[in-house]
PDB file of N, CA, C and O in Angstrom:
ATOM      1  N   UNK A   1      88.054 108.444 169.124  1.00  0.00           N
ATOM      2  CA  UNK A   1      87.328 109.651 168.859  1.00  0.00           C
ATOM      3  C   UNK A   1      86.307 109.365 167.754  1.00  0.00           C
ATOM      4  O   UNK A   1      86.596 108.619 166.818  1.00  0.00           O
ATOM      5  N   UNK A   2      85.129 109.951 167.863  1.00  0.00           N
ATOM      6  CA  UNK A   2      84.107 109.827 166.826  1.00  0.00           C
ATOM      7  C   UNK A   2      84.206 111.028 165.902  1.00  0.00           C
ATOM      8  O   UNK A   2      84.201 112.176 166.347  1.00  0.00           O
ATOM      9  N   UNK A   3      84.296 110.743 164.590  1.00  0.00           N
ATOM     10  CA  UNK A   3      84.472 111.799 163.597  1.00  0.00           C
ATOM     11  C   UNK A   3      83.443 111.624 162.486  1.00  0.00           C
ATOM     12  O   UNK A   3      83.252 110.518 161.981  1.00  0.00           O
ATOM     13  N   UNK A   4      82.781 112.714 162.107  1.00  0.00           N
ATOM     14  CA  UNK A   4      81.847 112.711 160.987  1.00  0.00           C
ATOM     15  C   UNK A   4      82.385 113.578 159.860  1.00  0.00           C
ATOM     16  O   UNK A   4      82.694 114.752 160.066  1.00  0.00           O
ATOM     17  N   UNK A   5      82.495 113.007 158.680  1.00  0.00           N
ATOM     18  CA  UNK A   5      82.920 113.751 157.498  1.00  0.00           C
ATOM     19  C   UNK A   5      81.667 114.077 156.697  1.00  0.00           C
ATOM     20  O   UNK A   5      80.999 113.172 156.199  1.00  0.00           O
ATOM     21  N   UNK A   6      81.345 115.357 156.569  1.00  0.00           N
ATOM     22  CA  UNK A   6      80.134 115.788 155.872  1.00  0.00           C
ATOM     23  C   UNK A   6      80.535 116.329 154.508  1.00  0.00           C
ATOM     24  O   UNK A   6      81.360 117.237 154.405  1.00  0.00           O
ATOM     25  N   UNK A   7      79.938 115.756 153.451  1.00  0.00           N
ATOM     26  CA  UNK A   7      80.268 116.171 152.091  1.00  0.00           C
ATOM     27  C   UNK A   7      79.036 116.060 151.197  1.00  0.00           C
ATOM     28  O   UNK A   7      78.280 115.094 151.305  1.00  0.00           O
ATOM     29  N   UNK A   8      78.825 117.037 150.317  1.00  0.00           N
ATOM     30  CA  UNK A   8      77.686 116.934 149.393  1.00  0.00           C
ATOM     31  C   UNK A   8      77.957 115.935 148.270  1.00  0.00           C
ATOM     32  O   UNK A   8      77.017 115.449 147.641  1.00  0.00           O
ATOM     33  N   UNK A   9      79.220 115.623 148.013  1.00  0.00           N
ATOM     34  CA  UNK A   9      79.579 114.736 146.906  1.00  0.00           C
ATOM     35  C   UNK A   9      80.366 113.543 147.427  1.00  0.00           C
ATOM     36  O   UNK A   9      81.313 113.695 148.198  1.00  0.00           O
ATOM     37  N   UNK A  10      79.960 112.358 146.998  1.00  0.00           N
ATOM     38  CA  UNK A  10      80.698 111.148 147.339  1.00  0.00           C
ATOM     39  C   UNK A  10      80.406 110.088 146.303  1.00  0.00           C
ATOM     40  O   UNK A  10      79.530 110.271 145.458  1.00  0.00           O
ATOM     41  N   UNK A  11      81.119 108.995 146.355  1.00  0.00           N
ATOM     42  CA  UNK A  11      80.949 107.921 145.372  1.00  0.00           C
ATOM     43  C   UNK A  11      79.496 107.495 145.291  1.00  0.00           C
ATOM     44  O   UNK A  11      78.821 107.505 146.320  1.00  0.00           O
ATOM     45  N   UNK A  12      78.987 107.132 144.164  1.00  0.00           N
ATOM     46  CA  UNK A  12      79.630 106.729 142.919  1.00  0.00           C
ATOM     47  C   UNK A  12      80.023 107.879 142.002  1.00  0.00           C
ATOM     48  O   UNK A  12      80.638 107.627 140.966  1.00  0.00           O
ATOM     49  N   UNK A  13      79.697 109.138 142.330  1.00  0.00           N
ATOM     50  CA  UNK A  13      80.130 110.282 141.528  1.00  0.00           C
ATOM     51  C   UNK A  13      81.627 110.480 141.762  1.00  0.00           C
ATOM     52  O   UNK A  13      82.082 110.467 142.906  1.00  0.00           O
ATOM     53  N   UNK A  14      82.390 110.661 140.689  1.00  0.00           N
ATOM     54  CA  UNK A  14      83.839 110.773 140.818  1.00  0.00           C
ATOM     55  C   UNK A  14      84.289 112.222 140.824  1.00  0.00           C
ATOM     56  O   UNK A  14      83.658 113.079 140.204  1.00  0.00           O
ATOM     57  N   UNK A  15      85.381 112.495 141.526  1.00  0.00           N
ATOM     58  CA  UNK A  15      85.939 113.843 141.550  1.00  0.00           C
ATOM     59  C   UNK A  15      86.954 114.011 142.661  1.00  0.00           C
ATOM     60  O   UNK A  15      87.205 113.080 143.426  1.00  0.00           O
ATOM     61  N   UNK A  16      87.540 115.203 142.752  1.00  0.00           N
ATOM     62  CA  UNK A  16      88.581 115.474 143.725  1.00  0.00           C
ATOM     63  C   UNK A  16      88.084 115.494 145.159  1.00  0.00           C
ATOM     64  O   UNK A  16      88.772 115.009 146.057  1.00  0.00           O
ATOM     65  N   UNK A  17      86.892 116.049 145.391  1.00  0.00           N
ATOM     66  CA  UNK A  17      86.335 116.083 146.736  1.00  0.00           C
ATOM     67  C   UNK A  17      86.116 114.660 147.236  1.00  0.00           C
ATOM     68  O   UNK A  17      86.431 114.351 148.385  1.00  0.00           O
ATOM     69  N   UNK A  18      85.578 113.796 146.383  1.00  0.00           N
ATOM     70  CA  UNK A  18      85.320 112.419 146.755  1.00  0.00           C
ATOM     71  C   UNK A  18      86.609 111.694 147.115  1.00  0.00           C
ATOM     72  O   UNK A  18      86.657 110.960 148.102  1.00  0.00           O
ATOM     73  N   UNK A  19      87.649 111.896 146.323  1.00  0.00           N
ATOM     74  CA  UNK A  19      88.944 111.260 146.596  1.00  0.00           C
ATOM     75  C   UNK A  19      89.515 111.747 147.925  1.00  0.00           C
ATOM     76  O   UNK A  19      90.034 110.952 148.709  1.00  0.00           O
ATOM     77  N   UNK A  20      89.420 113.044 148.179  1.00  0.00           N
ATOM     78  CA  UNK A  20      89.947 113.602 149.423  1.00  0.00           C
ATOM     79  C   UNK A  20      89.208 113.021 150.629  1.00  0.00           C
ATOM     80  O   UNK A  20      89.845 112.584 151.588  1.00  0.00           O
ATOM     81  N   UNK A  21      87.886 113.010 150.592  1.00  0.00           N
ATOM     82  CA  UNK A  21      87.089 112.484 151.704  1.00  0.00           C
ATOM     83  C   UNK A  21      87.382 111.000 151.903  1.00  0.00           C
ATOM     84  O   UNK A  21      87.522 110.546 153.038  1.00  0.00           O
ATOM     85  N   UNK A  22      87.474 110.249 150.825  1.00  0.00           N
ATOM     86  CA  UNK A  22      87.748 108.812 150.915  1.00  0.00           C
ATOM     87  C   UNK A  22      89.107 108.548 151.558  1.00  0.00           C
ATOM     88  O   UNK A  22      89.209 107.710 152.454  1.00  0.00           O
ATOM     89  N   UNK A  23      90.147 109.246 151.118  1.00  0.00           N
ATOM     90  CA  UNK A  23      91.486 109.035 151.675  1.00  0.00           C
ATOM     91  C   UNK A  23      91.587 109.530 153.119  1.00  0.00           C
ATOM     92  O   UNK A  23      92.287 108.923 153.929  1.00  0.00           O
ATOM     93  N   UNK A  24      90.901 110.620 153.448  1.00  0.00           N
ATOM     94  CA  UNK A  24      90.862 111.088 154.824  1.00  0.00           C
ATOM     95  C   UNK A  24      90.174 110.052 155.709  1.00  0.00           C
ATOM     96  O   UNK A  24      90.631 109.776 156.818  1.00  0.00           O
ATOM     97  N   UNK A  25      89.078 109.481 155.218  1.00  0.00           N
ATOM     98  CA  UNK A  25      88.372 108.418 155.941  1.00  0.00           C
ATOM     99  C   UNK A  25      89.314 107.243 156.224  1.00  0.00           C
ATOM    100  O   UNK A  25      89.373 106.758 157.354  1.00  0.00           O
ATOM    101  N   UNK A  26      90.049 106.785 155.208  1.00  0.00           N
ATOM    102  CA  UNK A  26      90.956 105.648 155.385  1.00  0.00           C
ATOM    103  C   UNK A  26      92.043 105.954 156.415  1.00  0.00           C
ATOM    104  O   UNK A  26      92.358 105.101 157.245  1.00  0.00           O
ATOM    105  N   UNK A  27      92.619 107.152 156.376  1.00  0.00           N
ATOM    106  CA  UNK A  27      93.669 107.516 157.326  1.00  0.00           C
ATOM    107  C   UNK A  27      93.131 107.593 158.760  1.00  0.00           C
ATOM    108  O   UNK A  27      93.778 107.119 159.695  1.00  0.00           O
ATOM    109  N   UNK A  28      91.956 108.186 158.927  1.00  0.00           N
ATOM    110  CA  UNK A  28      91.374 108.287 160.263  1.00  0.00           C
ATOM    111  C   UNK A  28      91.023 106.911 160.816  1.00  0.00           C
ATOM    112  O   UNK A  28      91.240 106.653 162.000  1.00  0.00           O
ATOM    113  N   UNK A  29      90.477 106.011 159.971  1.00  0.00           N
ATOM    114  CA  UNK A  29      90.158 104.644 160.394  1.00  0.00           C
ATOM    115  C   UNK A  29      91.419 103.891 160.785  1.00  0.00           C
ATOM    116  O   UNK A  29      91.419 103.146 161.765  1.00  0.00           O
ATOM    117  N   UNK A  30      92.500 104.081 160.023  1.00  0.00           N
ATOM    118  CA  UNK A  30      93.752 103.370 160.313  1.00  0.00           C
ATOM    119  C   UNK A  30      94.353 103.818 161.649  1.00  0.00           C
ATOM    120  O   UNK A  30      95.142 103.089 162.249  1.00  0.00           O
ATOM    121  N   UNK A  31      93.985 105.004 162.110  1.00  0.00           N
ATOM    122  CA  UNK A  31      94.476 105.508 163.400  1.00  0.00           C
ATOM    123  C   UNK A  31      93.534 105.170 164.546  1.00  0.00           C
ATOM    124  O   UNK A  31      93.742 105.607 165.678  1.00  0.00           O
ATOM    125  N   UNK A  32      92.491 104.384 164.248  1.00  0.00           N
ATOM    126  CA  UNK A  32      91.596 103.894 165.290  1.00  0.00           C
ATOM    127  C   UNK A  32      90.390 104.754 165.596  1.00  0.00           C
ATOM    128  O   UNK A  32      89.696 104.493 166.579  1.00  0.00           O
ATOM    129  N   UNK A  33      90.111 105.769 164.796  1.00  0.00           N
ATOM    130  CA  UNK A  33      88.956 106.631 165.037  1.00  0.00           C
ATOM    131  C   UNK A  33      87.689 106.009 164.454  1.00  0.00           C
ATOM    132  O   UNK A  33      87.724 105.355 163.412  1.00  0.00           O
ATOM    133  N   UNK A  34      86.568 106.228 165.146  1.00  0.00           N
ATOM    134  CA  UNK A  34      85.256 105.797 164.648  1.00  0.00           C
ATOM    135  C   UNK A  34      84.777 106.875 163.682  1.00  0.00           C
ATOM    136  O   UNK A  34      84.312 107.932 164.108  1.00  0.00           O
ATOM    137  N   UNK A  35      84.888 106.610 162.382  1.00  0.00           N
ATOM    138  CA  UNK A  35      84.629 107.623 161.358  1.00  0.00           C
ATOM    139  C   UNK A  35      83.430 107.240 160.495  1.00  0.00           C
ATOM    140  O   UNK A  35      83.316 106.096 160.056  1.00  0.00           O
ATOM    141  N   UNK A  36      82.541 108.195 160.256  1.00  0.00           N
ATOM    142  CA  UNK A  36      81.372 108.022 159.387  1.00  0.00           C
ATOM    143  C   UNK A  36      81.375 109.135 158.347  1.00  0.00           C
ATOM    144  O   UNK A  36      81.911 110.219 158.580  1.00  0.00           O
ATOM    145  N   UNK A  37      80.766 108.852 157.196  1.00  0.00           N
ATOM    146  CA  UNK A  37      80.642 109.843 156.126  1.00  0.00           C
ATOM    147  C   UNK A  37      79.168 110.161 155.954  1.00  0.00           C
ATOM    148  O   UNK A  37      78.358 109.260 155.736  1.00  0.00           O
ATOM    149  N   UNK A  38      78.816 111.435 156.051  1.00  0.00           N
ATOM    150  CA  UNK A  38      77.441 111.897 155.877  1.00  0.00           C
ATOM    151  C   UNK A  38      77.359 112.589 154.521  1.00  0.00           C
ATOM    152  O   UNK A  38      78.039 113.588 154.283  1.00  0.00           O
ATOM    153  N   UNK A  39      76.524 112.054 153.637  1.00  0.00           N
ATOM    154  CA  UNK A  39      76.437 112.567 152.273  1.00  0.00           C
ATOM    155  C   UNK A  39      75.025 112.371 151.739  1.00  0.00           C
ATOM    156  O   UNK A  39      74.164 111.825 152.428  1.00  0.00           O
ATOM    157  N   UNK A  40      74.794 112.813 150.526  1.00  0.00           N
ATOM    158  CA  UNK A  40      73.481 112.614 149.901  1.00  0.00           C
ATOM    159  C   UNK A  40      73.489 111.334 149.071  1.00  0.00           C
ATOM    160  O   UNK A  40      74.547 110.756 148.819  1.00  0.00           O
ATOM    161  N   UNK A  41      72.313 110.899 148.652  1.00  0.00           N
ATOM    162  CA  UNK A  41      72.140 109.653 147.901  1.00  0.00           C
ATOM    163  C   UNK A  41      72.088 109.985 146.417  1.00  0.00           C
ATOM    164  O   UNK A  41      71.271 110.800 145.989  1.00  0.00           O
ATOM    165  N   UNK A  42      72.954 109.359 145.633  1.00  0.00           N
ATOM    166  CA  UNK A  42      73.021 109.626 144.197  1.00  0.00           C
ATOM    167  C   UNK A  42      72.390 108.520 143.363  1.00  0.00           C
ATOM    168  O   UNK A  42      72.544 108.520 142.142  1.00  0.00           O
ATOM    169  N   UNK A  43      71.685 107.581 143.979  1.00  0.00           N
ATOM    170  CA  UNK A  43      70.967 106.564 143.231  1.00  0.00           C
ATOM    171  C   UNK A  43      71.695 105.246 143.066  1.00  0.00           C
ATOM    172  O   UNK A  43      71.074 104.262 142.663  1.00  0.00           O
ATOM    173  N   UNK A  44      72.965 105.185 143.355  1.00  0.00           N
ATOM    174  CA  UNK A  44      73.731 103.942 143.270  1.00  0.00           C
ATOM    175  C   UNK A  44      74.640 103.848 144.483  1.00  0.00           C
ATOM    176  O   UNK A  44      75.012 104.862 145.073  1.00  0.00           O
ATOM    177  N   UNK A  45      74.988 102.649 144.842  1.00  0.00           N
ATOM    178  CA  UNK A  45      75.860 102.459 145.990  1.00  0.00           C
ATOM    179  C   UNK A  45      77.318 102.503 145.556  1.00  0.00           C
ATOM    180  O   UNK A  45      77.630 102.334 144.377  1.00  0.00           O
ATOM    181  N   UNK A  46      78.186 102.725 146.497  1.00  0.00           N
ATOM    182  CA  UNK A  46      79.613 102.786 146.202  1.00  0.00           C
ATOM    183  C   UNK A  46      80.171 101.389 145.921  1.00  0.00           C
ATOM    184  O   UNK A  46      79.675 100.396 146.453  1.00  0.00           O
ATOM    185  N   UNK A  47      81.195 101.323 145.091  1.00  0.00           N
ATOM    186  CA  UNK A  47      81.840 100.048 144.816  1.00  0.00           C
ATOM    187  C   UNK A  47      83.260 100.019 145.380  1.00  0.00           C
ATOM    188  O   UNK A  47      84.073  99.183 144.983  1.00  0.00           O
ATOM    189  N   UNK A  48      83.554 100.927 146.301  1.00  0.00           N
ATOM    190  CA  UNK A  48      84.870 100.966 146.918  1.00  0.00           C
ATOM    191  C   UNK A  48      84.963  99.817 147.913  1.00  0.00           C
ATOM    192  O   UNK A  48      84.138  99.711 148.820  1.00  0.00           O
ATOM    193  N   UNK A  49      85.959  98.962 147.748  1.00  0.00           N
ATOM    194  CA  UNK A  49      86.076  97.739 148.541  1.00  0.00           C
ATOM    195  C   UNK A  49      86.335  98.007 150.024  1.00  0.00           C
ATOM    196  O   UNK A  49      85.754  97.337 150.877  1.00  0.00           O
ATOM    197  N   UNK A  50      87.195  98.973 150.344  1.00  0.00           N
ATOM    198  CA  UNK A  50      87.611  99.207 151.727  1.00  0.00           C
ATOM    199  C   UNK A  50      86.602 100.023 152.531  1.00  0.00           C
ATOM    200  O   UNK A  50      86.830 100.295 153.710  1.00  0.00           O
ATOM    201  N   UNK A  51      85.501 100.412 151.912  1.00  0.00           N
ATOM    202  CA  UNK A  51      84.547 101.302 152.558  1.00  0.00           C
ATOM    203  C   UNK A  51      83.239 100.574 152.841  1.00  0.00           C
ATOM    204  O   UNK A  51      82.416 100.410 151.941  1.00  0.00           O
ATOM    205  N   UNK A  52      83.036 100.134 154.091  1.00  0.00           N
ATOM    206  CA  UNK A  52      81.781  99.440 154.410  1.00  0.00           C
ATOM    207  C   UNK A  52      80.597 100.403 154.367  1.00  0.00           C
ATOM    208  O   UNK A  52      80.697 101.537 154.836  1.00  0.00           O
ATOM    209  N   UNK A  53      79.490  99.955 153.809  1.00  0.00           N
ATOM    210  CA  UNK A  53      78.296 100.807 153.677  1.00  0.00           C
ATOM    211  C   UNK A  53      77.770 101.262 155.033  1.00  0.00           C
ATOM    212  O   UNK A  53      77.068 102.271 155.100  1.00  0.00           O
ATOM    213  N   UNK A  54      78.083 100.553 156.113  1.00  0.00           N
ATOM    214  CA  UNK A  54      77.622 100.980 157.437  1.00  0.00           C
ATOM    215  C   UNK A  54      78.284 102.280 157.873  1.00  0.00           C
ATOM    216  O   UNK A  54      77.780 102.959 158.768  1.00  0.00           O
ATOM    217  N   UNK A  55      79.406 102.635 157.255  1.00  0.00           N
ATOM    218  CA  UNK A  55      80.096 103.876 157.586  1.00  0.00           C
ATOM    219  C   UNK A  55      79.656 105.042 156.714  1.00  0.00           C
ATOM    220  O   UNK A  55      80.171 106.149 156.868  1.00  0.00           O
ATOM    221  N   UNK A  56      78.708 104.816 155.796  1.00  0.00           N
ATOM    222  CA  UNK A  56      78.182 105.885 154.953  1.00  0.00           C
ATOM    223  C   UNK A  56      76.730 106.134 155.337  1.00  0.00           C
ATOM    224  O   UNK A  56      75.900 105.228 155.259  1.00  0.00           O
ATOM    225  N   UNK A  57      76.425 107.348 155.746  1.00  0.00           N
ATOM    226  CA  UNK A  57      75.056 107.721 156.080  1.00  0.00           C
ATOM    227  C   UNK A  57      74.557 108.640 154.974  1.00  0.00           C
ATOM    228  O   UNK A  57      74.996 109.784 154.857  1.00  0.00           O
ATOM    229  N   UNK A  58      73.638 108.128 154.169  1.00  0.00           N
ATOM    230  CA  UNK A  58      73.115 108.905 153.044  1.00  0.00           C
ATOM    231  C   UNK A  58      71.767 109.509 153.433  1.00  0.00           C
ATOM    232  O   UNK A  58      70.835 108.802 153.817  1.00  0.00           O
ATOM    233  N   UNK A  59      71.692 110.839 153.321  1.00  0.00           N
ATOM    234  CA  UNK A  59      70.442 111.525 153.650  1.00  0.00           C
ATOM    235  C   UNK A  59      69.954 112.267 152.415  1.00  0.00           C
ATOM    236  O   UNK A  59      70.757 112.803 151.651  1.00  0.00           O
ATOM    237  N   UNK A  60      68.674 112.300 152.224  1.00  0.00           N
ATOM    238  CA  UNK A  60      68.109 113.003 151.079  1.00  0.00           C
ATOM    239  C   UNK A  60      68.512 112.368 149.760  1.00  0.00           C
ATOM    240  O   UNK A  60      69.212 111.355 149.729  1.00  0.00           O
ATOM    241  N   UNK A  61      68.067 112.967 148.692  1.00  0.00           N
ATOM    242  CA  UNK A  61      68.397 112.501 147.347  1.00  0.00           C
ATOM    243  C   UNK A  61      68.969 113.677 146.580  1.00  0.00           C
ATOM    244  O   UNK A  61      68.440 114.787 146.647  1.00  0.00           O
ATOM    245  N   UNK A  62      70.049 113.436 145.853  1.00  0.00           N
ATOM    246  CA  UNK A  62      70.693 114.496 145.072  1.00  0.00           C
ATOM    247  C   UNK A  62      69.861 114.785 143.827  1.00  0.00           C
ATOM    248  O   UNK A  62      69.501 113.878 143.076  1.00  0.00           O
ATOM    249  N   UNK A  63      69.565 116.061 143.624  1.00  0.00           N
ATOM    250  CA  UNK A  63      68.795 116.507 142.469  1.00  0.00           C
ATOM    251  C   UNK A  63      69.626 117.555 141.730  1.00  0.00           C
ATOM    252  O   UNK A  63      70.204 118.446 142.352  1.00  0.00           O
ATOM    253  N   UNK A  64      69.682 117.446 140.413  1.00  0.00           N
ATOM    254  CA  UNK A  64      70.426 118.420 139.604  1.00  0.00           C
ATOM    255  C   UNK A  64      69.610 119.697 139.443  1.00  0.00           C
ATOM    256  O   UNK A  64      68.442 119.655 139.057  1.00  0.00           O
ATOM    257  N   UNK A  65      70.233 120.826 139.741  1.00  0.00           N
ATOM    258  CA  UNK A  65      69.575 122.132 139.630  1.00  0.00           C
ATOM    259  C   UNK A  65      70.436 123.030 138.749  1.00  0.00           C
ATOM    260  O   UNK A  65      71.558 123.373 139.123  1.00  0.00           O
ATOM    261  N   UNK A  66      69.911 123.419 137.562  1.00  0.00           N
ATOM    262  CA  UNK A  66      70.684 124.322 136.707  1.00  0.00           C
ATOM    263  C   UNK A  66      70.595 125.775 137.191  1.00  0.00           C
ATOM    264  O   UNK A  66      69.503 126.323 137.349  1.00  0.00           O
ATOM    265  N   UNK A  67      71.771 126.393 137.424  1.00  0.00           N
ATOM    266  CA  UNK A  67      71.839 127.779 137.887  1.00  0.00           C
ATOM    267  C   UNK A  67      73.029 128.456 137.216  1.00  0.00           C
ATOM    268  O   UNK A  67      74.133 127.911 137.230  1.00  0.00           O
ATOM    269  N   UNK A  68      72.826 129.624 136.633  1.00  0.00           N
ATOM    270  CA  UNK A  68      73.897 130.415 136.026  1.00  0.00           C
ATOM    271  C   UNK A  68      74.764 129.613 135.051  1.00  0.00           C
ATOM    272  O   UNK A  68      75.991 129.643 135.141  1.00  0.00           O
ATOM    273  N   UNK A  69      74.145 128.919 134.148  1.00  0.00           N
ATOM    274  CA  UNK A  69      74.831 128.119 133.127  1.00  0.00           C
ATOM    275  C   UNK A  69      75.703 127.014 133.720  1.00  0.00           C
ATOM    276  O   UNK A  69      76.678 126.581 133.105  1.00  0.00           O
ATOM    277  N   UNK A  70      75.342 126.568 134.916  1.00  0.00           N
ATOM    278  CA  UNK A  70      76.041 125.482 135.584  1.00  0.00           C
ATOM    279  C   UNK A  70      74.997 124.547 136.200  1.00  0.00           C
ATOM    280  O   UNK A  70      73.840 124.933 136.371  1.00  0.00           O
ATOM    281  N   UNK A  71      75.391 123.355 136.523  1.00  0.00           N
ATOM    282  CA  UNK A  71      74.470 122.404 137.148  1.00  0.00           C
ATOM    283  C   UNK A  71      75.031 122.033 138.504  1.00  0.00           C
ATOM    284  O   UNK A  71      76.183 121.611 138.607  1.00  0.00           O
ATOM    285  N   UNK A  72      74.230 122.184 139.545  1.00  0.00           N
ATOM    286  CA  UNK A  72      74.644 121.875 140.901  1.00  0.00           C
ATOM    287  C   UNK A  72      73.804 120.723 141.438  1.00  0.00           C
ATOM    288  O   UNK A  72      72.646 120.558 141.054  1.00  0.00           O
ATOM    289  N   UNK A  73      74.387 119.935 142.319  1.00  0.00           N
ATOM    290  CA  UNK A  73      73.672 118.852 142.977  1.00  0.00           C
ATOM    291  C   UNK A  73      73.206 119.337 144.341  1.00  0.00           C
ATOM    292  O   UNK A  73      74.016 119.792 145.149  1.00  0.00           O
ATOM    293  N   UNK A  74      71.902 119.244 144.604  1.00  0.00           N
ATOM    294  CA  UNK A  74      71.335 119.685 145.867  1.00  0.00           C
ATOM    295  C   UNK A  74      70.650 118.493 146.515  1.00  0.00           C
ATOM    296  O   UNK A  74      69.897 117.773 145.859  1.00  0.00           O
ATOM    297  N   UNK A  75      70.909 118.283 147.803  1.00  0.00           N
ATOM    298  CA  UNK A  75      70.261 117.184 148.547  1.00  0.00           C
ATOM    299  C   UNK A  75      68.872 117.628 148.979  1.00  0.00           C
ATOM    300  O   UNK A  75      68.710 118.646 149.651  1.00  0.00           O
ATOM    301  N   UNK A  76      67.874 116.848 148.581  1.00  0.00           N
ATOM    302  CA  UNK A  76      66.474 117.122 148.930  1.00  0.00           C
ATOM    303  C   UNK A  76      66.024 116.051 149.913  1.00  0.00           C
ATOM    304  O   UNK A  76      66.281 114.870 149.682  1.00  0.00           O
ATOM    305  N   UNK A  77      65.355 116.429 151.010  1.00  0.00           N
ATOM    306  CA  UNK A  77      64.880 115.427 151.975  1.00  0.00           C
ATOM    307  C   UNK A  77      63.911 114.438 151.337  1.00  0.00           C
ATOM    308  O   UNK A  77      63.262 114.758 150.341  1.00  0.00           O
ATOM    309  N   UNK A  78      63.813 113.247 151.900  1.00  0.00           N
ATOM    310  CA  UNK A  78      62.931 112.213 151.361  1.00  0.00           C
ATOM    311  C   UNK A  78      61.466 112.601 151.445  1.00  0.00           C
ATOM    312  O   UNK A  78      60.684 112.234 150.568  1.00  0.00           O
ATOM    313  N   UNK A  79      61.078 113.336 152.483  1.00  0.00           N
ATOM    314  CA  UNK A  79      59.664 113.682 152.649  1.00  0.00           C
ATOM    315  C   UNK A  79      59.315 114.902 151.865  1.00  0.00           C
ATOM    316  O   UNK A  79      58.165 115.341 151.886  1.00  0.00           O
TER     317      UNK A  79
END
């Protein structure tokens, strides 16, 4: 089965969402599924050993946007 995991946050940024997506990816791959991760580009590549870069599709660039005394990451298209 082909599975796409779509997440706004992924490595090299650390956090709970990233850990969940990473572990879900590993479990799905171990069961034989063709799994890809669709995320935004944060300026650096991942250093996770078990995660080949061919399985990560990075679209747009993450830009910090301050809103309501908080900072959010928004993916902006390259063009």
